PDB file with SEQRES, HELIX, SHEET and CRYST1 records, atoms N, CA, C and O in Angstrom:
SEQRES   1 A   76  MET GLN ASN LEU ILE ASN LYS VAL GLN VAL LYS THR ALA          
SEQRES   2 A   76  VAL ALA ILE VAL ARG ALA LYS ALA ALA LEU SER ASN ARG          
SEQRES   3 A   76  SER GLY GLN GLY ALA LEU ASP THR ALA ILE GLN VAL LEU          
SEQRES   4 A   76  ILE SER ILE VAL LEU GLY ALA LEU ILE LEU GLY GLY LEU          
SEQRES   5 A   76  TYR LEU ILE LEU ASN ALA THR VAL LEU PRO THR ILE THR          
SEQRES   6 A   76  ASP ARG ILE LYS ASP MET PHE ASN TYR HIS GLY                  
HELIX    1 AA1 GLN A    2  SER A   24  1                                  23    
HELIX    2 AA2 GLN A   29  ILE A   55  1                                  27    
HELIX    3 AA3 LEU A   56  VAL A   60  3                                   5    
HELIX    4 AA4 LEU A   61  PHE A   72  1                                  12    
CRYST1    1.000    1.000    1.000  90.00  90.00  90.00 P 1           1          
ATOM      1  N   MET A   1     -38.084 -63.462  87.890  1.00  0.00           N  
ATOM      2  CA  MET A   1     -38.485 -62.645  86.756  1.00  0.00           C  
ATOM      3  C   MET A   1     -39.218 -61.384  87.227  1.00  0.00           C  
ATOM      4  O   MET A   1     -39.003 -60.294  86.696  1.00  0.00           O  
ATOM      5  N   GLN A   2     -40.084 -61.551  88.227  1.00  0.00           N  
ATOM      6  CA  GLN A   2     -40.827 -60.407  88.757  1.00  0.00           C  
ATOM      7  C   GLN A   2     -39.864 -59.399  89.385  1.00  0.00           C  
ATOM      8  O   GLN A   2     -40.080 -58.189  89.306  1.00  0.00           O  
ATOM      9  N   ASN A   3     -38.804 -59.907  90.007  1.00  0.00           N  
ATOM     10  CA  ASN A   3     -37.804 -59.039  90.621  1.00  0.00           C  
ATOM     11  C   ASN A   3     -37.117 -58.184  89.557  1.00  0.00           C  
ATOM     12  O   ASN A   3     -36.883 -56.997  89.786  1.00  0.00           O  
ATOM     13  N   LEU A   4     -36.796 -58.751  88.421  1.00  0.00           N  
ATOM     14  CA  LEU A   4     -36.167 -58.018  87.326  1.00  0.00           C  
ATOM     15  C   LEU A   4     -37.103 -56.945  86.777  1.00  0.00           C  
ATOM     16  O   LEU A   4     -36.671 -55.829  86.488  1.00  0.00           O  
ATOM     17  N   ILE A   5     -38.371 -57.281  86.634  1.00  0.00           N  
ATOM     18  CA  ILE A   5     -39.355 -56.313  86.133  1.00  0.00           C  
ATOM     19  C   ILE A   5     -39.493 -55.155  87.109  1.00  0.00           C  
ATOM     20  O   ILE A   5     -39.585 -54.001  86.690  1.00  0.00           O  
ATOM     21  N   ASN A   6     -39.508 -55.450  88.412  1.00  0.00           N  
ATOM     22  CA  ASN A   6     -39.609 -54.387  89.416  1.00  0.00           C  
ATOM     23  C   ASN A   6     -38.386 -53.470  89.371  1.00  0.00           C  
ATOM     24  O   ASN A   6     -38.525 -52.252  89.485  1.00  0.00           O  
ATOM     25  N   LYS A   7     -37.194 -54.038  89.207  1.00  0.00           N  
ATOM     26  CA  LYS A   7     -35.974 -53.224  89.125  1.00  0.00           C  
ATOM     27  C   LYS A   7     -36.008 -52.306  87.909  1.00  0.00           C  
ATOM     28  O   LYS A   7     -35.628 -51.138  87.996  1.00  0.00           O  
ATOM     29  N   VAL A   8     -36.462 -52.833  86.784  1.00  0.00           N  
ATOM     30  CA  VAL A   8     -36.545 -52.026  85.564  1.00  0.00           C  
ATOM     31  C   VAL A   8     -37.563 -50.910  85.737  1.00  0.00           C  
ATOM     32  O   VAL A   8     -37.327 -49.787  85.294  1.00  0.00           O  
ATOM     33  N   GLN A   9     -38.699 -51.203  86.379  1.00  0.00           N  
ATOM     34  CA  GLN A   9     -39.718 -50.177  86.601  1.00  0.00           C  
ATOM     35  C   GLN A   9     -39.195 -49.079  87.522  1.00  0.00           C  
ATOM     36  O   GLN A   9     -39.451 -47.897  87.287  1.00  0.00           O  
ATOM     37  N   VAL A  10     -38.467 -49.460  88.564  1.00  0.00           N  
ATOM     38  CA  VAL A  10     -37.919 -48.473  89.495  1.00  0.00           C  
ATOM     39  C   VAL A  10     -36.878 -47.610  88.797  1.00  0.00           C  
ATOM     40  O   VAL A  10     -36.880 -46.390  88.959  1.00  0.00           O  
ATOM     41  N   LYS A  11     -35.991 -48.224  88.025  1.00  0.00           N  
ATOM     42  CA  LYS A  11     -34.970 -47.451  87.314  1.00  0.00           C  
ATOM     43  C   LYS A  11     -35.594 -46.519  86.285  1.00  0.00           C  
ATOM     44  O   LYS A  11     -35.125 -45.397  86.097  1.00  0.00           O  
ATOM     45  N   THR A  12     -36.641 -46.976  85.625  1.00  0.00           N  
ATOM     46  CA  THR A  12     -37.340 -46.132  84.659  1.00  0.00           C  
ATOM     47  C   THR A  12     -38.000 -44.950  85.355  1.00  0.00           C  
ATOM     48  O   THR A  12     -37.940 -43.823  84.863  1.00  0.00           O  
ATOM     49  N   ALA A  13     -38.631 -45.205  86.501  1.00  0.00           N  
ATOM     50  CA  ALA A  13     -39.280 -44.130  87.250  1.00  0.00           C  
ATOM     51  C   ALA A  13     -38.254 -43.115  87.732  1.00  0.00           C  
ATOM     52  O   ALA A  13     -38.503 -41.911  87.684  1.00  0.00           O  
ATOM     53  N   VAL A  14     -37.109 -43.589  88.193  1.00  0.00           N  
ATOM     54  CA  VAL A  14     -36.052 -42.680  88.648  1.00  0.00           C  
ATOM     55  C   VAL A  14     -35.535 -41.845  87.482  1.00  0.00           C  
ATOM     56  O   VAL A  14     -35.298 -40.647  87.637  1.00  0.00           O  
ATOM     57  N   ALA A  15     -35.358 -42.461  86.325  1.00  0.00           N  
ATOM     58  CA  ALA A  15     -34.883 -41.727  85.150  1.00  0.00           C  
ATOM     59  C   ALA A  15     -35.892 -40.673  84.724  1.00  0.00           C  
ATOM     60  O   ALA A  15     -35.504 -39.573  84.330  1.00  0.00           O  
ATOM     61  N   ILE A  16     -37.178 -40.988  84.796  1.00  0.00           N  
ATOM     62  CA  ILE A  16     -38.215 -40.017  84.425  1.00  0.00           C  
ATOM     63  C   ILE A  16     -38.207 -38.844  85.392  1.00  0.00           C  
ATOM     64  O   ILE A  16     -38.313 -37.692  84.972  1.00  0.00           O  
ATOM     65  N   VAL A  17     -38.081 -39.128  86.691  1.00  0.00           N  
ATOM     66  CA  VAL A  17     -38.049 -38.052  87.689  1.00  0.00           C  
ATOM     67  C   VAL A  17     -36.826 -37.163  87.470  1.00  0.00           C  
ATOM     68  O   VAL A  17     -36.932 -35.940  87.557  1.00  0.00           O  
ATOM     69  N   ARG A  18     -35.677 -37.756  87.189  1.00  0.00           N  
ATOM     70  CA  ARG A  18     -34.465 -36.965  86.939  1.00  0.00           C  
ATOM     71  C   ARG A  18     -34.603 -36.115  85.676  1.00  0.00           C  
ATOM     72  O   ARG A  18     -34.163 -34.966  85.648  1.00  0.00           O  
ATOM     73  N   ALA A  19     -35.206 -36.670  84.648  1.00  0.00           N  
ATOM     74  CA  ALA A  19     -35.390 -35.918  83.407  1.00  0.00           C  
ATOM     75  C   ALA A  19     -36.325 -34.738  83.623  1.00  0.00           C  
ATOM     76  O   ALA A  19     -36.069 -33.640  83.130  1.00  0.00           O  
ATOM     77  N   LYS A  20     -37.416 -34.963  84.363  1.00  0.00           N  
ATOM     78  CA  LYS A  20     -38.348 -33.865  84.651  1.00  0.00           C  
ATOM     79  C   LYS A  20     -37.669 -32.780  85.476  1.00  0.00           C  
ATOM     80  O   LYS A  20     -37.884 -31.591  85.241  1.00  0.00           O  
ATOM     81  N   ALA A  21     -36.855 -33.184  86.439  1.00  0.00           N  
ATOM     82  CA  ALA A  21     -36.149 -32.206  87.270  1.00  0.00           C  
ATOM     83  C   ALA A  21     -35.152 -31.411  86.438  1.00  0.00           C  
ATOM     84  O   ALA A  21     -35.009 -30.202  86.625  1.00  0.00           O  
ATOM     85  N   ALA A  22     -34.466 -32.079  85.526  1.00  0.00           N  
ATOM     86  CA  ALA A  22     -33.488 -31.380  84.683  1.00  0.00           C  
ATOM     87  C   ALA A  22     -34.170 -30.413  83.732  1.00  0.00           C  
ATOM     88  O   ALA A  22     -33.660 -29.322  83.478  1.00  0.00           O  
ATOM     89  N   LEU A  23     -35.324 -30.810  83.203  1.00  0.00           N  
ATOM     90  CA  LEU A  23     -36.026 -29.933  82.260  1.00  0.00           C  
ATOM     91  C   LEU A  23     -36.688 -28.755  82.956  1.00  0.00           C  
ATOM     92  O   LEU A  23     -36.835 -27.692  82.355  1.00  0.00           O  
ATOM     93  N   SER A  24     -37.089 -28.921  84.208  1.00  0.00           N  
ATOM     94  CA  SER A  24     -37.760 -27.830  84.911  1.00  0.00           C  
ATOM     95  C   SER A  24     -36.774 -26.913  85.627  1.00  0.00           C  
ATOM     96  O   SER A  24     -37.178 -25.876  86.153  1.00  0.00           O  
ATOM     97  N   ASN A  25     -35.502 -27.266  85.658  1.00  0.00           N  
ATOM     98  CA  ASN A  25     -34.489 -26.461  86.327  1.00  0.00           C  
ATOM     99  C   ASN A  25     -34.187 -25.221  85.493  1.00  0.00           C  
ATOM    100  O   ASN A  25     -33.835 -25.330  84.319  1.00  0.00           O  
ATOM    101  N   ARG A  26     -34.323 -24.057  86.092  1.00  0.00           N  
ATOM    102  CA  ARG A  26     -34.091 -22.788  85.392  1.00  0.00           C  
ATOM    103  C   ARG A  26     -32.843 -22.074  85.890  1.00  0.00           C  
ATOM    104  O   ARG A  26     -32.688 -20.880  85.638  1.00  0.00           O  
ATOM    105  N   SER A  27     -31.961 -22.759  86.580  1.00  0.00           N  
ATOM    106  CA  SER A  27     -30.812 -22.087  87.190  1.00  0.00           C  
ATOM    107  C   SER A  27     -29.812 -21.575  86.163  1.00  0.00           C  
ATOM    108  O   SER A  27     -29.132 -20.585  86.433  1.00  0.00           O  
ATOM    109  N   GLY A  28     -29.693 -22.200  85.006  1.00  0.00           N  
ATOM    110  CA  GLY A  28     -28.744 -21.760  83.992  1.00  0.00           C  
ATOM    111  C   GLY A  28     -29.355 -20.866  82.935  1.00  0.00           C  
ATOM    112  O   GLY A  28     -28.731 -20.614  81.904  1.00  0.00           O  
ATOM    113  N   GLN A  29     -30.563 -20.383  83.167  1.00  0.00           N  
ATOM    114  CA  GLN A  29     -31.272 -19.596  82.161  1.00  0.00           C  
ATOM    115  C   GLN A  29     -30.535 -18.301  81.836  1.00  0.00           C  
ATOM    116  O   GLN A  29     -30.489 -17.900  80.673  1.00  0.00           O  
ATOM    117  N   GLY A  30     -29.959 -17.639  82.837  1.00  0.00           N  
ATOM    118  CA  GLY A  30     -29.241 -16.391  82.594  1.00  0.00           C  
ATOM    119  C   GLY A  30     -27.998 -16.597  81.748  1.00  0.00           C  
ATOM    120  O   GLY A  30     -27.684 -15.775  80.887  1.00  0.00           O  
ATOM    121  N   ALA A  31     -27.299 -17.679  81.988  1.00  0.00           N  
ATOM    122  CA  ALA A  31     -26.106 -17.978  81.206  1.00  0.00           C  
ATOM    123  C   ALA A  31     -26.470 -18.280  79.760  1.00  0.00           C  
ATOM    124  O   ALA A  31     -25.752 -17.890  78.840  1.00  0.00           O  
ATOM    125  N   LEU A  32     -27.577 -18.970  79.562  1.00  0.00           N  
ATOM    126  CA  LEU A  32     -28.023 -19.281  78.205  1.00  0.00           C  
ATOM    127  C   LEU A  32     -28.402 -18.006  77.460  1.00  0.00           C  
ATOM    128  O   LEU A  32     -28.053 -17.843  76.291  1.00  0.00           O  
ATOM    129  N   ASP A  33     -29.109 -17.108  78.126  1.00  0.00           N  
ATOM    130  CA  ASP A  33     -29.469 -15.837  77.494  1.00  0.00           C  
ATOM    131  C   ASP A  33     -28.230 -15.042  77.110  1.00  0.00           C  
ATOM    132  O   ASP A  33     -28.166 -14.468  76.023  1.00  0.00           O  
ATOM    133  N   THR A  34     -27.253 -15.009  77.996  1.00  0.00           N  
ATOM    134  CA  THR A  34     -26.015 -14.285  77.712  1.00  0.00           C  
ATOM    135  C   THR A  34     -25.269 -14.908  76.539  1.00  0.00           C  
ATOM    136  O   THR A  34     -24.740 -14.195  75.687  1.00  0.00           O  
ATOM    137  N   ALA A  35     -25.227 -16.232  76.495  1.00  0.00           N  
ATOM    138  CA  ALA A  35     -24.539 -16.910  75.392  1.00  0.00           C  
ATOM    139  C   ALA A  35     -25.218 -16.622  74.061  1.00  0.00           C  
ATOM    140  O   ALA A  35     -24.543 -16.422  73.051  1.00  0.00           O  
ATOM    141  N   ILE A  36     -26.544 -16.599  74.050  1.00  0.00           N  
ATOM    142  CA  ILE A  36     -27.275 -16.300  72.815  1.00  0.00           C  
ATOM    143  C   ILE A  36     -27.024 -14.858  72.390  1.00  0.00           C  
ATOM    144  O   ILE A  36     -26.850 -14.590  71.201  1.00  0.00           O  
ATOM    145  N   GLN A  37     -27.004 -13.932  73.334  1.00  0.00           N  
ATOM    146  CA  GLN A  37     -26.738 -12.529  72.999  1.00  0.00           C  
ATOM    147  C   GLN A  37     -25.334 -12.354  72.436  1.00  0.00           C  
ATOM    148  O   GLN A  37     -25.142 -11.601  71.481  1.00  0.00           O  
ATOM    149  N   VAL A  38     -24.362 -13.031  73.008  1.00  0.00           N  
ATOM    150  CA  VAL A  38     -22.987 -12.942  72.507  1.00  0.00           C  
ATOM    151  C   VAL A  38     -22.904 -13.505  71.099  1.00  0.00           C  
ATOM    152  O   VAL A  38     -22.248 -12.923  70.235  1.00  0.00           O  
ATOM    153  N   LEU A  39     -23.562 -14.630  70.860  1.00  0.00           N  
ATOM    154  CA  LEU A  39     -23.551 -15.243  69.531  1.00  0.00           C  
ATOM    155  C   LEU A  39     -24.204 -14.330  68.499  1.00  0.00           C  
ATOM    156  O   LEU A  39     -23.685 -14.180  67.392  1.00  0.00           O  
ATOM    157  N   ILE A  40     -25.325 -13.724  68.843  1.00  0.00           N  
ATOM    158  CA  ILE A  40     -25.995 -12.803  67.923  1.00  0.00           C  
ATOM    159  C   ILE A  40     -25.105 -11.594  67.650  1.00  0.00           C  
ATOM    160  O   ILE A  40     -25.022 -11.133  66.512  1.00  0.00           O  
ATOM    161  N   SER A  41     -24.440 -11.078  68.679  1.00  0.00           N  
ATOM    162  CA  SER A  41     -23.547  -9.926  68.497  1.00  0.00           C  
ATOM    163  C   SER A  41     -22.389 -10.259  67.567  1.00  0.00           C  
ATOM    164  O   SER A  41     -22.006  -9.441  66.730  1.00  0.00           O  
ATOM    165  N   ILE A  42     -21.835 -11.447  67.708  1.00  0.00           N  
ATOM    166  CA  ILE A  42     -20.720 -11.848  66.843  1.00  0.00           C  
ATOM    167  C   ILE A  42     -21.172 -11.964  65.400  1.00  0.00           C  
ATOM    168  O   ILE A  42     -20.472 -11.520  64.490  1.00  0.00           O  
ATOM    169  N   VAL A  43     -22.341 -12.558  65.183  1.00  0.00           N  
ATOM    170  CA  VAL A  43     -22.847 -12.718  63.815  1.00  0.00           C  
ATOM    171  C   VAL A  43     -23.149 -11.362  63.191  1.00  0.00           C  
ATOM    172  O   VAL A  43     -22.785 -11.116  62.041  1.00  0.00           O  
ATOM    173  N   LEU A  44     -23.808 -10.483  63.936  1.00  0.00           N  
ATOM    174  CA  LEU A  44     -24.115  -9.152  63.395  1.00  0.00           C  
ATOM    175  C   LEU A  44     -22.837  -8.358  63.125  1.00  0.00           C  
ATOM    176  O   LEU A  44     -22.745  -7.662  62.114  1.00  0.00           O  
ATOM    177  N   GLY A  45     -21.857  -8.455  64.012  1.00  0.00           N  
ATOM    178  CA  GLY A  45     -20.586  -7.775  63.790  1.00  0.00           C  
ATOM    179  C   GLY A  45     -19.885  -8.273  62.538  1.00  0.00           C  
ATOM    180  O   GLY A  45     -19.321  -7.485  61.779  1.00  0.00           O  
ATOM    181  N   ALA A  46     -19.920  -9.584  62.324  1.00  0.00           N  
ATOM    182  CA  ALA A  46     -19.300 -10.143  61.119  1.00  0.00           C  
ATOM    183  C   ALA A  46     -20.019  -9.665  59.865  1.00  0.00           C  
ATOM    184  O   ALA A  46     -19.378  -9.365  58.858  1.00  0.00           O  
ATOM    185  N   LEU A  47     -21.341  -9.593  59.920  1.00  0.00           N  
ATOM    186  CA  LEU A  47     -22.093  -9.101  58.759  1.00  0.00           C  
ATOM    187  C   LEU A  47     -21.780  -7.640  58.471  1.00  0.00           C  
ATOM    188  O   LEU A  47     -21.616  -7.256  57.313  1.00  0.00           O  
ATOM    189  N   ILE A  48     -21.696  -6.830  59.508  1.00  0.00           N  
ATOM    190  CA  ILE A  48     -21.386  -5.410  59.319  1.00  0.00           C  
ATOM    191  C   ILE A  48     -19.975  -5.241  58.757  1.00  0.00           C  
ATOM    192  O   ILE A  48     -19.766  -4.456  57.832  1.00  0.00           O  
ATOM    193  N   LEU A  49     -19.009  -5.974  59.313  1.00  0.00           N  
ATOM    194  CA  LEU A  49     -17.641  -5.874  58.799  1.00  0.00           C  
ATOM    195  C   LEU A  49     -17.542  -6.365  57.359  1.00  0.00           C  
ATOM    196  O   LEU A  49     -16.805  -5.789  56.559  1.00  0.00           O  
ATOM    197  N   GLY A  50     -18.271  -7.413  57.024  1.00  0.00           N  
ATOM    198  CA  GLY A  50     -18.282  -7.903  55.645  1.00  0.00           C  
ATOM    199  C   GLY A  50     -18.867  -6.881  54.697  1.00  0.00           C  
ATOM    200  O   GLY A  50     -18.357  -6.692  53.593  1.00  0.00           O  
ATOM    201  N   GLY A  51     -19.942  -6.214  55.118  1.00  0.00           N  
ATOM    202  CA  GLY A  51     -20.545  -5.175  54.286  1.00  0.00           C  
ATOM    203  C   GLY A  51     -19.618  -3.996  54.092  1.00  0.00           C  
ATOM    204  O   GLY A  51     -19.498  -3.471  52.985  1.00  0.00           O  
ATOM    205  N   LEU A  52     -18.960  -3.573  55.164  1.00  0.00           N  
ATOM    206  CA  LEU A  52     -18.007  -2.467  55.045  1.00  0.00           C  
ATOM    207  C   LEU A  52     -16.840  -2.835  54.137  1.00  0.00           C  
ATOM    208  O   LEU A  52     -16.371  -2.003  53.360  1.00  0.00           O  
ATOM    209  N   TYR A  53     -16.374  -4.063  54.229  1.00  0.00           N  
ATOM    210  CA  TYR A  53     -15.287  -4.527  53.371  1.00  0.00           C  
ATOM    211  C   TYR A  53     -15.700  -4.462  51.905  1.00  0.00           C  
ATOM    212  O   TYR A  53     -14.927  -4.012  51.059  1.00  0.00           O  
ATOM    213  N   LEU A  54     -16.914  -4.910  51.604  1.00  0.00           N  
ATOM    214  CA  LEU A  54     -17.391  -4.858  50.217  1.00  0.00           C  
ATOM    215  C   LEU A  54     -17.534  -3.422  49.726  1.00  0.00           C  
ATOM    216  O   LEU A  54     -17.180  -3.114  48.587  1.00  0.00           O  
ATOM    217  N   ILE A  55     -18.053  -2.543  50.583  1.00  0.00           N  
ATOM    218  CA  ILE A  55     -18.220  -1.140  50.187  1.00  0.00           C  
ATOM    219  C   ILE A  55     -16.863  -0.491  49.941  1.00  0.00           C  
ATOM    220  O   ILE A  55     -16.675   0.216  48.951  1.00  0.00           O  
ATOM    221  N   LEU A  56     -15.915  -0.737  50.850  1.00  0.00           N  
ATOM    222  CA  LEU A  56     -14.599  -0.123  50.694  1.00  0.00           C  
ATOM    223  C   LEU A  56     -13.895  -0.624  49.443  1.00  0.00           C  
ATOM    224  O   LEU A  56     -13.303   0.171  48.712  1.00  0.00           O  
ATOM    225  N   ASN A  57     -13.947  -1.906  49.186  1.00  0.00           N  
ATOM    226  CA  ASN A  57     -13.258  -2.448  48.012  1.00  0.00           C  
ATOM    227  C   ASN A  57     -13.946  -2.065  46.715  1.00  0.00           C  
ATOM    228  O   ASN A  57     -13.274  -1.919  45.693  1.00  0.00           O  
ATOM    229  N   ALA A  58     -15.246  -1.900  46.720  1.00  0.00           N  
ATOM    230  CA  ALA A  58     -15.968  -1.637  45.476  1.00  0.00           C  
ATOM    231  C   ALA A  58     -15.974  -0.160  45.100  1.00  0.00           C  
ATOM    232  O   ALA A  58     -15.904   0.165  43.914  1.00  0.00           O  
ATOM    233  N   THR A  59     -16.055   0.738  46.070  1.00  0.00           N  
ATOM    234  CA  THR A  59     -16.232   2.151  45.731  1.00  0.00           C  
ATOM    235  C   THR A  59     -15.100   3.042  46.221  1.00  0.00           C  
ATOM    236  O   THR A  59     -14.592   3.866  45.461  1.00  0.00           O  
ATOM    237  N   VAL A  60     -14.703   2.893  47.457  1.00  0.00           N  
ATOM    238  CA  VAL A  60     -13.774   3.848  48.056  1.00  0.00           C  
ATOM    239  C   VAL A  60     -12.340   3.617  47.582  1.00  0.00           C  
ATOM    240  O   VAL A  60     -11.682   4.564  47.151  1.00  0.00           O  
ATOM    241  N   LEU A  61     -11.849   2.397  47.650  1.00  0.00           N  
ATOM    242  CA  LEU A  61     -10.452   2.140  47.294  1.00  0.00           C  
ATOM    243  C   LEU A  61     -10.131   2.427  45.830  1.00  0.00           C  
ATOM    244  O   LEU A  61      -9.079   3.010  45.568  1.00  0.00           O  
ATOM    245  N   PRO A  62     -10.964   2.058  44.863  1.00  0.00           N  
ATOM    246  CA  PRO A  62     -10.628   2.428  43.482  1.00  0.00           C  
ATOM    247  C   PRO A  62     -10.564   3.942  43.275  1.00  0.00           C  
ATOM    248  O   PRO A  62      -9.715   4.434  42.531  1.00  0.00           O  
ATOM    249  N   THR A  63     -11.449   4.669  43.924  1.00  0.00           N  
ATOM    250  CA  THR A  63     -11.440   6.125  43.798  1.00  0.00           C  
ATOM    251  C   THR A  63     -10.168   6.704  44.403  1.00  0.00           C  
ATOM    252  O   THR A  63      -9.536   7.574  43.803  1.00  0.00           O  
ATOM    253  N   ILE A  64      -9.794   6.233  45.574  1.00  0.00           N  
ATOM    254  CA  ILE A  64      -8.574   6.725  46.220  1.00  0.00           C  
ATOM    255  C   ILE A  64      -7.349   6.359  45.389  1.00  0.00           C  
ATOM    256  O   ILE A  64      -6.439   7.173  45.233  1.00  0.00           O  
ATOM    257  N   THR A  65      -7.321   5.146  44.857  1.00  0.00           N  
ATOM    258  CA  THR A  65      -6.195   4.712  44.025  1.00  0.00           C  
ATOM    259  C   THR A  65      -6.062   5.589  42.785  1.00  0.00           C  
ATOM    260  O   THR A  65      -4.954   5.988  42.427  1.00  0.00           O  
ATOM    261  N   ASP A  66      -7.170   5.890  42.133  1.00  0.00           N  
ATOM    262  CA  ASP A  66      -7.133   6.760  40.953  1.00  0.00           C  
ATOM    263  C   ASP A  66      -6.643   8.152  41.315  1.00  0.00           C  
ATOM    264  O   ASP A  66      -5.853   8.736  40.573  1.00  0.00           O  
ATOM    265  N   ARG A  67      -7.087   8.688  42.421  1.00  0.00           N  
ATOM    266  CA  ARG A  67      -6.665  10.034  42.817  1.00  0.00           C  
ATOM    267  C   ARG A  67      -5.172  10.072  43.150  1.00  0.00           C  
ATOM    268  O   ARG A  67      -4.484  11.035  42.813  1.00  0.00           O  
ATOM    269  N   ILE A  68      -4.679   9.036  43.803  1.00  0.00           N  
ATOM    270  CA  ILE A  68      -3.244   8.999  44.120  1.00  0.00           C  
ATOM    271  C   ILE A  68      -2.419   8.885  42.842  1.00  0.00           C  
ATOM    272  O   ILE A  68      -1.386   9.542  42.709  1.00  0.00           O  
ATOM    273  N   LYS A  69      -2.866   8.060  41.908  1.00  0.00           N  
ATOM    274  CA  LYS A  69      -2.151   7.938  40.633  1.00  0.00           C  
ATOM    275  C   LYS A  69      -2.184   9.259  39.881  1.00  0.00           C  
ATOM    276  O   LYS A  69      -1.187   9.639  39.267  1.00  0.00           O  
ATOM    277  N   ASP A  70      -3.298   9.960  39.915  1.00  0.00           N  
ATOM    278  CA  ASP A  70      -3.396  11.260  39.253  1.00  0.00           C  
ATOM    279  C   ASP A  70      -2.462  12.282  39.905  1.00  0.00           C  
ATOM    280  O   ASP A  70      -1.903  13.134  39.214  1.00  0.00           O  
ATOM    281  N   MET A  71      -2.290  12.206  41.213  1.00  0.00           N  
ATOM    282  CA  MET A  71      -1.399  13.144  41.894  1.00  0.00           C  
ATOM    283  C   MET A  71       0.052  12.936  41.457  1.00  0.00           C  
ATOM    284  O   MET A  71       0.777  13.911  41.259  1.00  0.00           O  
ATOM    285  N   PHE A  72       0.479  11.707  41.306  1.00  0.00           N  
ATOM    286  CA  PHE A  72       1.868  11.440  40.955  1.00  0.00           C  
ATOM    287  C   PHE A  72       2.111  11.469  39.453  1.00  0.00           C  
ATOM    288  O   PHE A  72       3.263  11.556  39.029  1.00  0.00           O  
ATOM    289  N   ASN A  73       1.089  11.402  38.655  1.00  0.00           N  
ATOM    290  CA  ASN A  73       1.227  11.485  37.203  1.00  0.00           C  
ATOM    291  C   ASN A  73       0.833  12.874  36.696  1.00  0.00           C  
ATOM    292  O   ASN A  73       0.346  13.016  35.574  1.00  0.00           O  
ATOM    293  N   TYR A  74       1.042  13.872  37.509  1.00  0.00           N  
ATOM    294  CA  TYR A  74       0.660  15.231  37.137  1.00  0.00           C  
ATOM    295  C   TYR A  74       1.609  15.751  36.063  1.00  0.00           C  
ATOM    296  O   TYR A  74       2.828  15.750  36.239  1.00  0.00           O  
ATOM    297  N   HIS A  75       1.028  16.197  34.941  1.00  0.00           N  
ATOM    298  CA  HIS A  75       1.825  16.775  33.852  1.00  0.00           C  
ATOM    299  C   HIS A  75       1.421  18.242  33.715  1.00  0.00           C  
ATOM    300  O   HIS A  75       0.548  18.577  32.914  1.00  0.00           O  
ATOM    301  N   GLY A  76       2.042  19.096  34.481  1.00  0.00           N  
ATOM    302  CA  GLY A  76       1.634  20.483  34.475  1.00  0.00           C  
ATOM    303  C   GLY A  76       2.576  21.358  33.862  1.00  0.00           C  
ATOM    304  O   GLY A  76       2.344  22.565  33.795  1.00  0.00           O  
TER     305      GLY A  76                                                      
END                                                                             
């Protein structure tokens, strides 16, 4: 029984050491920063494109459509 308890304690200690080493490792920090920047850029780009789409459909396209119809329906 004591042998089993010692094995469990050793495995637990090894797991704790590995977890601490993994958490303190900063080797992938640059890749994480780059991934976050890319994600933020994609979200901001989608928001800007969505806003432009709403502006174009709400104000610009109806005005252009009316002007084109007026050009072809000219009664002079």
